[in-house]
N, C-alpha and C positions, 0 to 999 in steps of 0.2 A: 504493500500500500504506500509506504513512505517513498519508495523508489519511483513508483508511477507518478505520484504527486510531484516529487522533485523534478522528474523529467519534464512534466507538463509546465512547470515553472521555468525551467531552463530553456524550453523551446518557445516561451512567451505565449503558450496556450492558456495558462492560468495567470491572469494579470494581477498585479498588486491591488489589494483591496477586495478581491473576490472572496465571498463568504463560503466557508467550508462547513456546511451543515452536517451535523453528526448523523441524522437520519438518512440523508441522501448518500453520504459516504458509506454508511453501513449497508445500504441496499446495493450500491455499486460494487462493493467488494465482498458482499455476502458474508458479513461478519457482524459482531455485536457493537453496540454503541460504546461499551466499555473499552473494547479494543481500539475503536476509532479515537476515543479520548486519549488513550495511552500513546498512540502514534502522533496525534496532534501535539501533545505535551512535549514529546521528544523533538518534534520539528520546531516547536517554539524555542526550545533550548538552543537549537542550531540557527535561530533567527530567521527561519523561512516563513514561520507562521506567527501571528500575534493573537493572543487570547484575551478576550474582554469579558469580565463578569456580566452575566445576564444578556450578553450579546452573542457570544460564541467565538469561533475561530475564523480568522481571515488570513489570506496571503499577505505577508508583511509589506508595508509601504514605507521604505526608508525616507526620512526627511532629507532635505538638502544638506543639513549639517552632518547627518549620518553618512550621506554619500561622499562628502568631502573627506570625512574621517576614513572611509574605506579606501579612497585613492591615496591618502597620505600613508596609510598602513601598507598598501601594496607597494608604494615606492620604497618603503623601508625594507620590506620582506623579499620582494622578487629579485632584486639584484643579488641578494645573498643566496637565493635559490639557484640562480644560473651560475654564480661563482662556484658554489659547491658542486653543481652538476659537472662543470668543466673538470673538476678534480677527480670525479668518479665516473667519467664516461667510459663506455665500452661498446663493443660492436652490437650487443643485444639491445642496448639502450638506443643506439643510433637507428637500428631497424624499427624500433617502436615509434620513435619520433617521425621517421620517414613515412611509416604506415599511417600515422595520424594526419600528417600533412596531406597525404594522398586522399584521405577521407574528406578533408576540408575542401580540397580542389574539386573532388567529384561532386560534393554537395552543391558547391557554387555552380559548377557546369550544368547540373541538373535543375538549377533554380529551386533547390530544396531549402527554403528559408529556415524552416524549423530545425533541420539538421545542421545548417550553417551556424545558427545562433548557439545551439547546444555544443557543437564541436569547438567553436571559438573559445567558450569558457573552459571546456575540458582540456584544451591544450595547456593552459596555465596550471591546472591541477596535475596534469601528467608530468610537467617539469618538476613540480614539487615531489611527486611520487618517485620519479627517477633519481632525484637528488638524495633520497634515502634518509630523510629526517622526518620522523612521524609527527613531531610537533609542528613543523613547517607545513606538512601535508594537511593536518587538521585545520590550521589557520587558513591555508589557501582554499580549501573547500568552502569554508564559511565566507571568505571574502569574495570568492567567485560567485556564490549564490547572491550575496548582497549586491554585487556589481550587476548581475543579471536583472535583479529587481529594479535597480537604479536606472538601467537602460530602458526598461519597460515604462518607467514613470516619466523620465526626463529626456527621452530621445528627441532629437531635432529632425529636420528634414534630411540631414546628412546621414548616410549609412553609418551606424555605430557598431556594426559587427567588427570584430577583429579582422584585419586584412591578412589573408594567408601569406602574402609576400612579406609582410612584416614578421610573421611567425617564422617563415623560411629563413629570413636574414638572421634572426636570433639563433635558430638551430645551426646555421652555417658557422656562426661565430663560436658556438659551443663546441661543435665538432672539430673546428680548427684549433681549439685550445686557447682561444683569445677571450679570456674572461672579462677583461676591461671593455672590449668592444661589445660583448654580449650584454653586459650591464647597461652600457650607454643605449644600446638598441632597445632594451626592455623599458628603460625610462622614457625614451622617445615614444615608444608604443603606448605606454600608459598615458602620456600627455595627449596623444592623438585620440584615445578613447574618451578621456575626460573632456577634451576640447570639443568633441562632437555632441556633448550634452548641454541641455539648458539648465544650468545650475546657478543662475544669477539671482533669481528671486523665487520664493515659494508663494504660490497663490494663497495658501492658508495664512500667510503673514502680510497680505496686501493691506496697505494703508487706505482704508475706505474713505476717511475724511479727506485725504488729499485727492484721491481719485474722483470722488463724487461731489466734493465741496464746491467746485467751480461750475457745475452743470446747472 
């Protein structure tokens, strides 16, 4: 259940703010409401879901402040991930990275937007997995999910999916053993993603007096 809900979130099929009714989920997954509550509570701990007393569970809606915190955290963590991966690279890991990049290219070639969005986020989690640090992997999984939710909420007219050629450039630098270049490319990549989002002002914080006062 959790995996299917998470996949739907990562593919932008379940959008931030979507209500996750216990009865409906119990019917969909042919299980009990108690089991649904258990799964939703676990997903809330992973910040995919928000729980509200008397209202129920909803797909999380990161605020602009939270979104900025996520990108700050990623800029601190991901250079370390690629630096560690450079030091622990082997042929098996190269094959896994190349296979993932092929999946990304194929998804784009087939205009499969859902797969493209999901694979874009999974690329960053894969880097953390291959780097071989379980704490970094847990952090990256959470940050990837929060980034996905942020893109759903604040995407602009510009395509905010990760660009496969940017992923390929990072992988090329890692495989070449150039940790410094890999870090720089990752930071530029994160700048590109954040720059494609509308994070300047939150509609919930609109100054109604200023907006409406002169009408």
